[in-house]
PDB file as gemmi writes it, atoms N, CA and C in Angstrom:
CRYST1    1.000    1.000    1.000  90.00  90.00  90.00 P 1                      
ATOM      1  N   MET A   1      46.441  45.846 -40.423  1.00  0.00           N  
ATOM      2  CA  MET A   1      46.253  47.035 -39.620  1.00  0.00           C  
ATOM      3  C   MET A   1      47.526  47.868 -39.689  1.00  0.00           C  
ATOM      4  N   VAL A   2      47.390  49.163 -39.746  1.00  0.00           N  
ATOM      5  CA  VAL A   2      48.522  50.060 -39.911  1.00  0.00           C  
ATOM      6  C   VAL A   2      48.571  51.020 -38.739  1.00  0.00           C  
ATOM      7  N   LEU A   3      49.791  51.366 -38.311  1.00  0.00           N  
ATOM      8  CA  LEU A   3      49.951  52.376 -37.269  1.00  0.00           C  
ATOM      9  C   LEU A   3      49.863  53.747 -37.924  1.00  0.00           C  
ATOM     10  N   TRP A   4      49.141  54.645 -37.317  1.00  0.00           N  
ATOM     11  CA  TRP A   4      48.977  55.988 -37.851  1.00  0.00           C  
ATOM     12  C   TRP A   4      49.584  56.986 -36.890  1.00  0.00           C  
ATOM     13  N   MET A   5      50.133  58.079 -37.431  1.00  0.00           N  
ATOM     14  CA  MET A   5      50.715  59.123 -36.602  1.00  0.00           C  
ATOM     15  C   MET A   5      49.844  60.374 -36.715  1.00  0.00           C  
ATOM     16  N   SER A   6      49.529  60.979 -35.594  1.00  0.00           N  
ATOM     17  CA  SER A   6      48.776  62.227 -35.622  1.00  0.00           C  
ATOM     18  C   SER A   6      49.761  63.387 -35.654  1.00  0.00           C  
ATOM     19  N   ARG A   7      49.253  64.601 -35.710  1.00  0.00           N  
ATOM     20  CA  ARG A   7      50.121  65.778 -35.730  1.00  0.00           C  
ATOM     21  C   ARG A   7      50.946  65.881 -34.454  1.00  0.00           C  
ATOM     22  N   ARG A   8      50.419  65.387 -33.380  1.00  0.00           N  
ATOM     23  CA  ARG A   8      51.135  65.455 -32.103  1.00  0.00           C  
ATOM     24  C   ARG A   8      52.112  64.298 -31.946  1.00  0.00           C  
ATOM     25  N   ARG A   9      52.228  63.490 -32.972  1.00  0.00           N  
ATOM     26  CA  ARG A   9      53.158  62.376 -33.032  1.00  0.00           C  
ATOM     27  C   ARG A   9      52.821  61.265 -32.048  1.00  0.00           C  
ATOM     28  N   SER A  10      51.579  61.217 -31.612  1.00  0.00           N  
ATOM     29  CA  SER A  10      51.182  60.082 -30.786  1.00  0.00           C  
ATOM     30  C   SER A  10      50.779  58.943 -31.710  1.00  0.00           C  
ATOM     31  N   VAL A  11      51.117  57.759 -31.324  1.00  0.00           N  
ATOM     32  CA  VAL A  11      50.868  56.600 -32.169  1.00  0.00           C  
ATOM     33  C   VAL A  11      49.460  56.097 -31.935  1.00  0.00           C  
ATOM     34  N   SER A  12      48.798  55.771 -33.008  1.00  0.00           N  
ATOM     35  CA  SER A  12      47.465  55.206 -32.922  1.00  0.00           C  
ATOM     36  C   SER A  12      47.389  53.981 -33.807  1.00  0.00           C  
ATOM     37  N   LEU A  13      46.713  52.965 -33.343  1.00  0.00           N  
ATOM     38  CA  LEU A  13      46.541  51.755 -34.126  1.00  0.00           C  
ATOM     39  C   LEU A  13      45.351  51.854 -35.053  1.00  0.00           C  
ATOM     40  N   VAL A  14      44.478  52.808 -34.794  1.00  0.00           N  
ATOM     41  CA  VAL A  14      43.295  53.020 -35.613  1.00  0.00           C  
ATOM     42  C   VAL A  14      43.275  54.495 -35.998  1.00  0.00           C  
ATOM     43  N   PRO A  15      43.092  54.818 -37.289  1.00  0.00           N  
ATOM     44  CA  PRO A  15      43.098  56.222 -37.691  1.00  0.00           C  
ATOM     45  C   PRO A  15      42.062  57.034 -36.928  1.00  0.00           C  
ATOM     46  N   GLY A  16      42.464  58.228 -36.480  1.00  0.00           N  
ATOM     47  CA  GLY A  16      41.546  59.119 -35.795  1.00  0.00           C  
ATOM     48  C   GLY A  16      41.380  58.853 -34.313  1.00  0.00           C  
ATOM     49  N   ILE A  17      41.989  57.791 -33.801  1.00  0.00           N  
ATOM     50  CA  ILE A  17      41.877  57.470 -32.378  1.00  0.00           C  
ATOM     51  C   ILE A  17      43.269  57.492 -31.777  1.00  0.00           C  
ATOM     52  N   ARG A  18      43.446  58.286 -30.738  1.00  0.00           N  
ATOM     53  CA  ARG A  18      44.752  58.372 -30.096  1.00  0.00           C  
ATOM     54  C   ARG A  18      45.052  57.082 -29.359  1.00  0.00           C  
ATOM     55  N   SER A  19      46.330  56.841 -29.140  1.00  0.00           N  
ATOM     56  CA  SER A  19      46.754  55.614 -28.471  1.00  0.00           C  
ATOM     57  C   SER A  19      46.182  55.548 -27.063  1.00  0.00           C  
ATOM     58  N   SER A  20      45.662  54.406 -26.715  1.00  0.00           N  
ATOM     59  CA  SER A  20      45.099  54.206 -25.390  1.00  0.00           C  
ATOM     60  C   SER A  20      45.161  52.732 -25.061  1.00  0.00           C  
ATOM     61  N   LYS A  21      44.864  52.403 -23.814  1.00  0.00           N  
ATOM     62  CA  LYS A  21      44.823  50.989 -23.435  1.00  0.00           C  
ATOM     63  C   LYS A  21      43.785  50.256 -24.262  1.00  0.00           C  
ATOM     64  N   TRP A  22      42.637  50.895 -24.501  1.00  0.00           N  
ATOM     65  CA  TRP A  22      41.593  50.254 -25.299  1.00  0.00           C  
ATOM     66  C   TRP A  22      42.096  49.957 -26.698  1.00  0.00           C  
ATOM     67  N   ASN A  23      42.791  50.921 -27.284  1.00  0.00           N  
ATOM     68  CA  ASN A  23      43.271  50.780 -28.648  1.00  0.00           C  
ATOM     69  C   ASN A  23      44.265  49.626 -28.767  1.00  0.00           C  
ATOM     70  N   ARG A  24      45.175  49.485 -27.807  1.00  0.00           N  
ATOM     71  CA  ARG A  24      46.151  48.387 -27.834  1.00  0.00           C  
ATOM     72  C   ARG A  24      45.452  47.052 -27.640  1.00  0.00           C  
ATOM     73  N   LYS A  25      44.460  47.012 -26.761  1.00  0.00           N  
ATOM     74  CA  LYS A  25      43.713  45.772 -26.550  1.00  0.00           C  
ATOM     75  C   LYS A  25      42.921  45.404 -27.794  1.00  0.00           C  
ATOM     76  N   ALA A  26      42.518  46.409 -28.563  1.00  0.00           N  
ATOM     77  CA  ALA A  26      41.750  46.148 -29.779  1.00  0.00           C  
ATOM     78  C   ALA A  26      42.549  45.312 -30.758  1.00  0.00           C  
ATOM     79  N   VAL A  27      43.857  45.554 -30.846  1.00  0.00           N  
ATOM     80  CA  VAL A  27      44.693  44.769 -31.757  1.00  0.00           C  
ATOM     81  C   VAL A  27      44.709  43.317 -31.324  1.00  0.00           C  
ATOM     82  N   ILE A  28      44.830  43.078 -30.026  1.00  0.00           N  
ATOM     83  CA  ILE A  28      44.836  41.709 -29.520  1.00  0.00           C  
ATOM     84  C   ILE A  28      43.505  41.040 -29.834  1.00  0.00           C  
ATOM     85  N   LEU A  29      42.407  41.746 -29.581  1.00  0.00           N  
ATOM     86  CA  LEU A  29      41.092  41.172 -29.845  1.00  0.00           C  
ATOM     87  C   LEU A  29      40.852  40.968 -31.332  1.00  0.00           C  
ATOM     88  N   LEU A  30      41.326  41.906 -32.157  1.00  0.00           N  
ATOM     89  CA  LEU A  30      41.188  41.737 -33.600  1.00  0.00           C  
ATOM     90  C   LEU A  30      41.943  40.506 -34.069  1.00  0.00           C  
ATOM     91  N   TYR A  31      43.121  40.297 -33.498  1.00  0.00           N  
ATOM     92  CA  TYR A  31      43.911  39.136 -33.893  1.00  0.00           C  
ATOM     93  C   TYR A  31      43.185  37.851 -33.532  1.00  0.00           C  
ATOM     94  N   TRP A  32      42.717  37.761 -32.300  1.00  0.00           N  
ATOM     95  CA  TRP A  32      42.108  36.511 -31.845  1.00  0.00           C  
ATOM     96  C   TRP A  32      40.676  36.329 -32.319  1.00  0.00           C  
ATOM     97  N   SER A  33      40.061  37.372 -32.856  1.00  0.00           N  
ATOM     98  CA  SER A  33      38.703  37.203 -33.369  1.00  0.00           C  
ATOM     99  C   SER A  33      38.696  36.470 -34.700  1.00  0.00           C  
ATOM    100  N   GLY A  34      39.862  36.191 -35.232  1.00  0.00           N  
ATOM    101  CA  GLY A  34      39.971  35.494 -36.505  1.00  0.00           C  
ATOM    102  C   GLY A  34      39.737  34.006 -36.391  1.00  0.00           C  
ATOM    103  N   GLY A  35      39.043  33.544 -35.376  1.00  0.00           N  
ATOM    104  CA  GLY A  35      38.678  32.140 -35.301  1.00  0.00           C  
ATOM    105  C   GLY A  35      39.270  31.405 -34.116  1.00  0.00           C  
ATOM    106  N   SER A  36      40.224  32.004 -33.421  1.00  0.00           N  
ATOM    107  CA  SER A  36      40.799  31.336 -32.259  1.00  0.00           C  
ATOM    108  C   SER A  36      39.826  31.405 -31.094  1.00  0.00           C  
ATOM    109  N   SER A  37      39.961  30.486 -30.183  1.00  0.00           N  
ATOM    110  CA  SER A  37      39.030  30.437 -29.058  1.00  0.00           C  
ATOM    111  C   SER A  37      39.283  31.569 -28.080  1.00  0.00           C  
ATOM    112  N   VAL A  38      38.222  32.063 -27.511  1.00  0.00           N  
ATOM    113  CA  VAL A  38      38.287  33.083 -26.479  1.00  0.00           C  
ATOM    114  C   VAL A  38      37.629  32.487 -25.257  1.00  0.00           C  
ATOM    115  N   GLU A  39      38.401  32.408 -24.171  1.00  0.00           N  
ATOM    116  CA  GLU A  39      37.888  31.805 -22.948  1.00  0.00           C  
ATOM    117  C   GLU A  39      37.594  32.886 -21.919  1.00  0.00           C  
ATOM    118  N   ASN A  40      36.448  32.776 -21.263  1.00  0.00           N  
ATOM    119  CA  ASN A  40      36.039  33.727 -20.226  1.00  0.00           C  
ATOM    120  C   ASN A  40      36.048  35.163 -20.739  1.00  0.00           C  
ATOM    121  N   GLY A  41      35.746  35.363 -22.004  1.00  0.00           N  
ATOM    122  CA  GLY A  41      35.725  36.701 -22.566  1.00  0.00           C  
ATOM    123  C   GLY A  41      37.091  37.299 -22.792  1.00  0.00           C  
ATOM    124  N   ARG A  42      38.133  36.516 -22.626  1.00  0.00           N  
ATOM    125  CA  ARG A  42      39.498  36.999 -22.816  1.00  0.00           C  
ATOM    126  C   ARG A  42      40.192  36.174 -23.893  1.00  0.00           C  
ATOM    127  N   PRO A  43      41.115  36.807 -24.635  1.00  0.00           N  
ATOM    128  CA  PRO A  43      41.880  36.034 -25.610  1.00  0.00           C  
ATOM    129  C   PRO A  43      42.804  35.051 -24.894  1.00  0.00           C  
ATOM    130  N   PRO A  44      43.294  34.039 -25.589  1.00  0.00           N  
ATOM    131  CA  PRO A  44      44.200  33.072 -24.964  1.00  0.00           C  
ATOM    132  C   PRO A  44      45.434  33.754 -24.373  1.00  0.00           C  
ATOM    133  N   ASP A  45      45.976  33.161 -23.341  1.00  0.00           N  
ATOM    134  CA  ASP A  45      47.160  33.685 -22.671  1.00  0.00           C  
ATOM    135  C   ASP A  45      48.351  33.654 -23.628  1.00  0.00           C  
ATOM    136  N   PRO A  46      49.059  34.787 -23.809  1.00  0.00           N  
ATOM    137  CA  PRO A  46      50.224  34.800 -24.693  1.00  0.00           C  
ATOM    138  C   PRO A  46      51.291  33.771 -24.307  1.00  0.00           C  
ATOM    139  N   ALA A  47      51.328  33.357 -23.060  1.00  0.00           N  
ATOM    140  CA  ALA A  47      52.309  32.348 -22.642  1.00  0.00           C  
ATOM    141  C   ALA A  47      52.081  31.022 -23.360  1.00  0.00           C  
ATOM    142  N   ASP A  48      50.875  30.816 -23.869  1.00  0.00           N  
ATOM    143  CA  ASP A  48      50.544  29.581 -24.579  1.00  0.00           C  
ATOM    144  C   ASP A  48      50.742  29.688 -26.091  1.00  0.00           C  
ATOM    145  N   TRP A  49      51.159  30.857 -26.581  1.00  0.00           N  
ATOM    146  CA  TRP A  49      51.322  31.048 -28.017  1.00  0.00           C  
ATOM    147  C   TRP A  49      52.527  30.283 -28.538  1.00  0.00           C  
ATOM    148  N   ALA A  50      52.378  29.695 -29.704  1.00  0.00           N  
ATOM    149  CA  ALA A  50      53.498  29.088 -30.422  1.00  0.00           C  
ATOM    150  C   ALA A  50      54.187  30.194 -31.233  1.00  0.00           C  
ATOM    151  N   VAL A  51      55.317  29.874 -31.832  1.00  0.00           N  
ATOM    152  CA  VAL A  51      56.051  30.857 -32.635  1.00  0.00           C  
ATOM    153  C   VAL A  51      55.149  31.444 -33.718  1.00  0.00           C  
ATOM    154  N   ILE A  52      54.394  30.607 -34.393  1.00  0.00           N  
ATOM    155  CA  ILE A  52      53.534  31.087 -35.481  1.00  0.00           C  
ATOM    156  C   ILE A  52      52.445  32.024 -34.966  1.00  0.00           C  
ATOM    157  N   ASP A  53      51.977  31.827 -33.737  1.00  0.00           N  
ATOM    158  CA  ASP A  53      50.988  32.732 -33.146  1.00  0.00           C  
ATOM    159  C   ASP A  53      51.594  34.113 -32.914  1.00  0.00           C  
ATOM    160  N   VAL A  54      52.829  34.146 -32.421  1.00  0.00           N  
ATOM    161  CA  VAL A  54      53.524  35.418 -32.201  1.00  0.00           C  
ATOM    162  C   VAL A  54      53.723  36.127 -33.538  1.00  0.00           C  
ATOM    163  N   VAL A  55      54.182  35.397 -34.534  1.00  0.00           N  
ATOM    164  CA  VAL A  55      54.405  35.968 -35.865  1.00  0.00           C  
ATOM    165  C   VAL A  55      53.099  36.515 -36.434  1.00  0.00           C  
ATOM    166  N   ASN A  56      52.039  35.747 -36.352  1.00  0.00           N  
ATOM    167  CA  ASN A  56      50.737  36.196 -36.867  1.00  0.00           C  
ATOM    168  C   ASN A  56      50.204  37.397 -36.102  1.00  0.00           C  
ATOM    169  N   TYR A  57      50.441  37.442 -34.801  1.00  0.00           N  
ATOM    170  CA  TYR A  57      50.014  38.594 -34.001  1.00  0.00           C  
ATOM    171  C   TYR A  57      50.660  39.875 -34.529  1.00  0.00           C  
ATOM    172  N   PHE A  58      51.981  39.839 -34.749  1.00  0.00           N  
ATOM    173  CA  PHE A  58      52.669  41.046 -35.210  1.00  0.00           C  
ATOM    174  C   PHE A  58      52.323  41.380 -36.660  1.00  0.00           C  
ATOM    175  N   ARG A  59      52.056  40.387 -37.468  1.00  0.00           N  
ATOM    176  CA  ARG A  59      51.590  40.665 -38.837  1.00  0.00           C  
ATOM    177  C   ARG A  59      50.233  41.355 -38.788  1.00  0.00           C  
ATOM    178  N   THR A  60      49.340  40.864 -37.944  1.00  0.00           N  
ATOM    179  CA  THR A  60      48.016  41.457 -37.799  1.00  0.00           C  
ATOM    180  C   THR A  60      48.100  42.879 -37.257  1.00  0.00           C  
ATOM    181  N   ALA A  61      49.086  43.128 -36.400  1.00  0.00           N  
ATOM    182  CA  ALA A  61      49.262  44.451 -35.803  1.00  0.00           C  
ATOM    183  C   ALA A  61      49.921  45.438 -36.767  1.00  0.00           C  
ATOM    184  N   GLY A  62      50.288  44.990 -37.971  1.00  0.00           N  
ATOM    185  CA  GLY A  62      50.856  45.898 -38.959  1.00  0.00           C  
ATOM    186  C   GLY A  62      52.362  45.854 -39.075  1.00  0.00           C  
ATOM    187  N   PHE A  63      52.992  44.866 -38.492  1.00  0.00           N  
ATOM    188  CA  PHE A  63      54.447  44.745 -38.537  1.00  0.00           C  
ATOM    189  C   PHE A  63      54.854  43.554 -39.402  1.00  0.00           C  
ATOM    190  N   GLU A  64      54.442  43.590 -40.657  1.00  0.00           N  
ATOM    191  CA  GLU A  64      54.689  42.486 -41.589  1.00  0.00           C  
ATOM    192  C   GLU A  64      56.181  42.180 -41.719  1.00  0.00           C  
ATOM    193  N   GLU A  65      56.993  43.213 -41.956  1.00  0.00           N  
ATOM    194  CA  GLU A  65      58.435  43.005 -42.131  1.00  0.00           C  
ATOM    195  C   GLU A  65      59.096  42.533 -40.837  1.00  0.00           C  
ATOM    196  N   GLN A  66      58.719  43.128 -39.730  1.00  0.00           N  
ATOM    197  CA  GLN A  66      59.352  42.821 -38.455  1.00  0.00           C  
ATOM    198  C   GLN A  66      58.939  41.457 -37.918  1.00  0.00           C  
ATOM    199  N   ALA A  67      57.793  40.956 -38.321  1.00  0.00           N  
ATOM    200  CA  ALA A  67      57.313  39.660 -37.829  1.00  0.00           C  
ATOM    201  C   ALA A  67      58.281  38.535 -38.168  1.00  0.00           C  
ATOM    202  N   SER A  68      58.983  38.670 -39.285  1.00  0.00           N  
ATOM    203  CA  SER A  68      59.928  37.620 -39.683  1.00  0.00           C  
ATOM    204  C   SER A  68      61.073  37.478 -38.682  1.00  0.00           C  
ATOM    205  N   ALA A  69      61.423  38.563 -37.983  1.00  0.00           N  
ATOM    206  CA  ALA A  69      62.485  38.487 -36.974  1.00  0.00           C  
ATOM    207  C   ALA A  69      62.076  37.567 -35.828  1.00  0.00           C  
ATOM    208  N   PHE A  70      60.803  37.590 -35.471  1.00  0.00           N  
ATOM    209  CA  PHE A  70      60.307  36.707 -34.415  1.00  0.00           C  
ATOM    210  C   PHE A  70      60.340  35.255 -34.880  1.00  0.00           C  
ATOM    211  N   GLN A  71      60.083  35.045 -36.168  1.00  0.00           N  
ATOM    212  CA  GLN A  71      60.145  33.699 -36.746  1.00  0.00           C  
ATOM    213  C   GLN A  71      61.592  33.195 -36.750  1.00  0.00           C  
ATOM    214  N   GLU A  72      62.517  34.038 -37.219  1.00  0.00           N  
ATOM    215  CA  GLU A  72      63.928  33.649 -37.307  1.00  0.00           C  
ATOM    216  C   GLU A  72      64.520  33.338 -35.937  1.00  0.00           C  
ATOM    217  N   GLN A  73      64.136  34.110 -34.932  1.00  0.00           N  
ATOM    218  CA  GLN A  73      64.656  33.915 -33.577  1.00  0.00           C  
ATOM    219  C   GLN A  73      63.848  32.890 -32.788  1.00  0.00           C  
ATOM    220  N   GLU A  74      62.793  32.359 -33.398  1.00  0.00           N  
ATOM    221  CA  GLU A  74      61.923  31.363 -32.772  1.00  0.00           C  
ATOM    222  C   GLU A  74      61.370  31.843 -31.427  1.00  0.00           C  
ATOM    223  N   ILE A  75      60.798  33.054 -31.455  1.00  0.00           N  
ATOM    224  CA  ILE A  75      60.215  33.656 -30.254  1.00  0.00           C  
ATOM    225  C   ILE A  75      58.790  33.135 -30.093  1.00  0.00           C  
ATOM    226  N   ASP A  76      58.560  32.347 -29.060  1.00  0.00           N  
ATOM    227  CA  ASP A  76      57.200  31.883 -28.765  1.00  0.00           C  
ATOM    228  C   ASP A  76      56.598  32.799 -27.703  1.00  0.00           C  
ATOM    229  N   GLY A  77      55.415  32.480 -27.238  1.00  0.00           N  
ATOM    230  CA  GLY A  77      54.735  33.333 -26.270  1.00  0.00           C  
ATOM    231  C   GLY A  77      55.493  33.512 -24.965  1.00  0.00           C  
ATOM    232  N   LYS A  78      56.052  32.433 -24.448  1.00  0.00           N  
ATOM    233  CA  LYS A  78      56.804  32.533 -23.190  1.00  0.00           C  
ATOM    234  C   LYS A  78      58.029  33.416 -23.364  1.00  0.00           C  
ATOM    235  N   SER A  79      58.727  33.243 -24.483  1.00  0.00           N  
ATOM    236  CA  SER A  79      59.905  34.074 -24.752  1.00  0.00           C  
ATOM    237  C   SER A  79      59.509  35.535 -24.916  1.00  0.00           C  
ATOM    238  N   LEU A  80      58.396  35.776 -25.591  1.00  0.00           N  
ATOM    239  CA  LEU A  80      57.913  37.137 -25.800  1.00  0.00           C  
ATOM    240  C   LEU A  80      57.648  37.827 -24.466  1.00  0.00           C  
ATOM    241  N   LEU A  81      57.032  37.102 -23.544  1.00  0.00           N  
ATOM    242  CA  LEU A  81      56.706  37.678 -22.236  1.00  0.00           C  
ATOM    243  C   LEU A  81      57.943  37.938 -21.381  1.00  0.00           C  
ATOM    244  N   LEU A  82      59.054  37.306 -21.708  1.00  0.00           N  
ATOM    245  CA  LEU A  82      60.299  37.508 -20.961  1.00  0.00           C  
ATOM    246  C   LEU A  82      61.208  38.563 -21.588  1.00  0.00           C  
ATOM    247  N   MET A  83      60.833  39.081 -22.747  1.00  0.00           N  
ATOM    248  CA  MET A  83      61.696  40.030 -23.451  1.00  0.00           C  
ATOM    249  C   MET A  83      61.750  41.372 -22.730  1.00  0.00           C  
ATOM    250  N   THR A  84      62.951  41.926 -22.704  1.00  0.00           N  
ATOM    251  CA  THR A  84      63.155  43.266 -22.162  1.00  0.00           C  
ATOM    252  C   THR A  84      63.173  44.258 -23.319  1.00  0.00           C  
ATOM    253  N   ARG A  85      63.151  45.522 -22.975  1.00  0.00           N  
ATOM    254  CA  ARG A  85      63.225  46.568 -24.001  1.00  0.00           C  
ATOM    255  C   ARG A  85      64.495  46.403 -24.820  1.00  0.00           C  
ATOM    256  N   ASN A  86      65.596  46.132 -24.155  1.00  0.00           N  
ATOM    257  CA  ASN A  86      66.876  45.957 -24.837  1.00  0.00           C  
ATOM    258  C   ASN A  86      66.848  44.753 -25.785  1.00  0.00           C  
ATOM    259  N   ASP A  87      66.190  43.685 -25.384  1.00  0.00           N  
ATOM    260  CA  ASP A  87      66.071  42.506 -26.254  1.00  0.00           C  
ATOM    261  C   ASP A  87      65.391  42.874 -27.568  1.00  0.00           C  
ATOM    262  N   VAL A  88      64.317  43.638 -27.474  1.00  0.00           N  
ATOM    263  CA  VAL A  88      63.567  44.010 -28.677  1.00  0.00           C  
ATOM    264  C   VAL A  88      64.366  44.995 -29.524  1.00  0.00           C  
ATOM    265  N   LEU A  89      65.006  45.979 -28.869  1.00  0.00           N  
ATOM    266  CA  LEU A  89      65.722  47.018 -29.612  1.00  0.00           C  
ATOM    267  C   LEU A  89      66.989  46.506 -30.272  1.00  0.00           C  
ATOM    268  N   THR A  90      67.686  45.574 -29.643  1.00  0.00           N  
ATOM    269  CA  THR A  90      68.973  45.133 -30.196  1.00  0.00           C  
ATOM    270  C   THR A  90      68.992  43.668 -30.614  1.00  0.00           C  
ATOM    271  N   GLY A  91      68.316  42.815 -29.894  1.00  0.00           N  
ATOM    272  CA  GLY A  91      68.401  41.381 -30.151  1.00  0.00           C  
ATOM    273  C   GLY A  91      67.691  40.911 -31.399  1.00  0.00           C  
ATOM    274  N   LEU A  92      66.696  41.661 -31.862  1.00  0.00           N  
ATOM    275  CA  LEU A  92      65.935  41.247 -33.041  1.00  0.00           C  
ATOM    276  C   LEU A  92      66.431  41.898 -34.329  1.00  0.00           C  
ATOM    277  N   SER A  93      67.419  42.790 -34.214  1.00  0.00           N  
ATOM    278  CA  SER A  93      67.988  43.490 -35.380  1.00  0.00           C  
ATOM    279  C   SER A  93      66.922  44.226 -36.190  1.00  0.00           C  
ATOM    280  N   LEU A  94      66.045  44.925 -35.485  1.00  0.00           N  
ATOM    281  CA  LEU A  94      64.991  45.708 -36.126  1.00  0.00           C  
ATOM    282  C   LEU A  94      65.405  47.173 -36.171  1.00  0.00           C  
ATOM    283  N   LYS A  95      64.780  47.935 -37.056  1.00  0.00           N  
ATOM    284  CA  LYS A  95      64.989  49.376 -37.068  1.00  0.00           C  
ATOM    285  C   LYS A  95      64.443  49.937 -35.761  1.00  0.00           C  
ATOM    286  N   LEU A  96      65.045  51.042 -35.315  1.00  0.00           N  
ATOM    287  CA  LEU A  96      64.717  51.594 -34.003  1.00  0.00           C  
ATOM    288  C   LEU A  96      63.239  51.962 -33.856  1.00  0.00           C  
ATOM    289  N   GLY A  97      62.670  52.660 -34.822  1.00  0.00           N  
ATOM    290  CA  GLY A  97      61.270  53.095 -34.721  1.00  0.00           C  
ATOM    291  C   GLY A  97      60.298  51.944 -34.539  1.00  0.00           C  
ATOM    292  N   PRO A  98      60.311  50.976 -35.458  1.00  0.00           N  
ATOM    293  CA  PRO A  98      59.406  49.839 -35.287  1.00  0.00           C  
ATOM    294  C   PRO A  98      59.681  49.042 -34.012  1.00  0.00           C  
ATOM    295  N   ALA A  99      60.949  48.922 -33.642  1.00  0.00           N  
ATOM    296  CA  ALA A  99      61.289  48.168 -32.429  1.00  0.00           C  
ATOM    297  C   ALA A  99      60.698  48.838 -31.191  1.00  0.00           C  
ATOM    298  N   LEU A 100      60.778  50.166 -31.125  1.00  0.00           N  
ATOM    299  CA  LEU A 100      60.194  50.889 -29.990  1.00  0.00           C  
ATOM    300  C   LEU A 100      58.683  50.711 -29.941  1.00  0.00           C  
ATOM    301  N   LYS A 101      58.035  50.801 -31.092  1.00  0.00           N  
ATOM    302  CA  LYS A 101      56.580  50.629 -31.143  1.00  0.00           C  
ATOM    303  C   LYS A 101      56.187  49.215 -30.739  1.00  0.00           C  
ATOM    304  N   ILE A 102      56.933  48.250 -31.220  1.00  0.00           N  
ATOM    305  CA  ILE A 102      56.642  46.858 -30.872  1.00  0.00           C  
ATOM    306  C   ILE A 102      56.749  46.660 -29.374  1.00  0.00           C  
ATOM    307  N   TYR A 103      57.798  47.193 -28.756  1.00  0.00           N  
ATOM    308  CA  TYR A 103      57.955  46.993 -27.313  1.00  0.00           C  
ATOM    309  C   TYR A 103      56.899  47.765 -26.528  1.00  0.00           C  
ATOM    310  N   GLU A 104      56.791  49.069 -26.790  1.00  0.00           N  
ATOM    311  CA  GLU A 104      55.913  49.927 -25.987  1.00  0.00           C  
ATOM    312  C   GLU A 104      54.428  49.632 -26.170  1.00  0.00           C  
ATOM    313  N   TYR A 105      54.011  49.316 -27.383  1.00  0.00           N  
ATOM    314  CA  TYR A 105      52.589  49.170 -27.663  1.00  0.00           C  
ATOM    315  C   TYR A 105      52.113  47.732 -27.770  1.00  0.00           C  
ATOM    316  N   HIS A 106      53.031  46.782 -27.708  1.00  0.00           N  
ATOM    317  CA  HIS A 106      52.618  45.385 -27.836  1.00  0.00           C  
ATOM    318  C   HIS A 106      53.243  44.493 -26.767  1.00  0.00           C  
ATOM    319  N   VAL A 107      54.572  44.420 -26.730  1.00  0.00           N  
ATOM    320  CA  VAL A 107      55.220  43.505 -25.777  1.00  0.00           C  
ATOM    321  C   VAL A 107      54.917  43.911 -24.341  1.00  0.00           C  
ATOM    322  N   LYS A 108      55.147  45.158 -24.016  1.00  0.00           N  
ATOM    323  CA  LYS A 108      54.929  45.635 -22.644  1.00  0.00           C  
ATOM    324  C   LYS A 108      53.471  45.464 -22.200  1.00  0.00           C  
ATOM    325  N   PRO A 109      52.477  45.871 -23.014  1.00  0.00           N  
ATOM    326  CA  PRO A 109      51.081  45.639 -22.603  1.00  0.00           C  
ATOM    327  C   PRO A 109      50.729  44.158 -22.476  1.00  0.00           C  
ATOM    328  N   LEU A 110      51.271  43.315 -23.344  1.00  0.00           N  
ATOM    329  CA  LEU A 110      51.021  41.877 -23.222  1.00  0.00           C  
ATOM    330  C   LEU A 110      51.598  41.343 -21.913  1.00  0.00           C  
ATOM    331  N   GLN A 111      52.790  41.821 -21.542  1.00  0.00           N  
ATOM    332  CA  GLN A 111      53.405  41.404 -20.281  1.00  0.00           C  
ATOM    333  C   GLN A 111      52.563  41.858 -19.098  1.00  0.00           C  
ATOM    334  N   THR A 112      52.121  43.106 -19.133  1.00  0.00           N  
ATOM    335  CA  THR A 112      51.307  43.650 -18.046  1.00  0.00           C  
ATOM    336  C   THR A 112      49.996  42.884 -17.909  1.00  0.00           C  
ATOM    337  N   GLN A 113      49.333  42.636 -19.032  1.00  0.00           N  
ATOM    338  CA  GLN A 113      48.063  41.907 -19.004  1.00  0.00           C  
ATOM    339  C   GLN A 113      48.266  40.484 -18.494  1.00  0.00           C  
ATOM    340  N   HIS A 114      49.348  39.850 -18.912  1.00  0.00           N  
ATOM    341  CA  HIS A 114      49.641  38.488 -18.453  1.00  0.00           C  
ATOM    342  C   HIS A 114      49.831  38.463 -16.933  1.00  0.00           C  
ATOM    343  N   LEU A 115      50.565  39.444 -16.414  1.00  0.00           N  
ATOM    344  CA  LEU A 115      50.783  39.505 -14.964  1.00  0.00           C  
ATOM    345  C   LEU A 115      49.473  39.735 -14.213  1.00  0.00           C  
ATOM    346  N   LYS A 116      48.621  40.615 -14.731  1.00  0.00           N  
ATOM    347  CA  LYS A 116      47.330  40.872 -14.083  1.00  0.00           C  
ATOM    348  C   LYS A 116      46.453  39.623 -14.076  1.00  0.00           C  
ATOM    349  N   ASN A 117      46.438  38.911 -15.183  1.00  0.00           N  
ATOM    350  CA  ASN A 117      45.581  37.727 -15.300  1.00  0.00           C  
ATOM    351  C   ASN A 117      46.082  36.538 -14.495  1.00  0.00           C  
ATOM    352  N   ASN A 118      47.372  36.519 -14.182  1.00  0.00           N  
ATOM    353  CA  ASN A 118      47.948  35.356 -13.515  1.00  0.00           C  
ATOM    354  C   ASN A 118      48.469  35.635 -12.116  1.00  0.00           C  
ATOM    355  N   SER A 119      48.137  36.805 -11.566  1.00  0.00           N  
ATOM    356  CA  SER A 119      48.562  37.093 -10.194  1.00  0.00           C  
ATOM    357  C   SER A 119      47.528  36.539  -9.220  1.00  0.00           C  
ATOM    358  N   LEU A 120      47.980  36.262  -8.043  1.00  0.00           N  
ATOM    359  CA  LEU A 120      47.085  35.682  -7.023  1.00  0.00           C  
ATOM    360  C   LEU A 120      46.250  36.732  -6.355  1.00  0.00           C  
TER     361      LEU A 120                                                      
END                                                                             
């Protein structure tokens, strides 16, 4: 999957569709539809992801080059959910553009969804 830019410079994960909550969730569902179990109509909790799951998620989302940084740093699901914007921008030694997209369109939504699913 490739990130596409429109004339207005909004990021979209699918050509012709502007970035939205649905669009970001689509990447998660596309990743987990590859044979992993889906419980209660939801993909598995990212907190349960192993390092290879995190790497595969970012490869599926179109970040083939950047996924190796998660492998090198041994970022598992729990670590991913604890990452701050600064961790992604500086700690992974990624280029600024991809690092911002990874945080804003993937890490942050995964954190938000995890909190919603696990709050009392």
